[in-house]
C-alpha positions, 0 to 999 in steps of 0.5 A: 403400658407397663410401669417400666415403659412408662418410667423409661418414657418419662426418663427418656422424654426428661432427658430429651429436653434437658439436652435441648436446654443445655444447648440452647443456640445463642446467635446473632440477631438476624438469622434465616434458615433454609429448608428443612422438614415442615415439622423441623421449622415449626419446632424451630419457629417455636424456639426462635421466633425471630428466625426468618424461615424459608421453605423447601418449595419457596424459591421466590421469597427471602432474598432480601433478608438472605441479603440483610441476615447476620447468619444463613443456615442451609439445612443439607438434608431436606432442601433443593438445588434450585433454592441454593443456586437461587441464593448462593450468589447472596451469601458471600458477606454472610457467614453460612452454616450448613446443618446436617441433620434432618428431623432430630431437633437435638441433634439439629441444635447441637450441630448448629451450635458445634458450628457457630 
């Protein structure tokens, strides 16, 4: 790797980290996150360890957590119709956000922050 490529990579990584730090999300205590690519969920779990995560294919889990949540975030990019249908009747009392971005955590965090 030539020096200019390393410099560009370093600047990009530092800028990306600054963007993430500037866009930290301040949300209610009880947040449930539904769907999303496993890699994205893992990145979010590292940052927001107090959130409750429901995987796309896990149709038997999380009803009680959704009922008790202050906020439910649905990932629209990677989810399934059955998951939404199963949980939609539980969502009426809670505030619901629909996250549009797939696996780019910076855009994902910014999208959630703008909606909340």
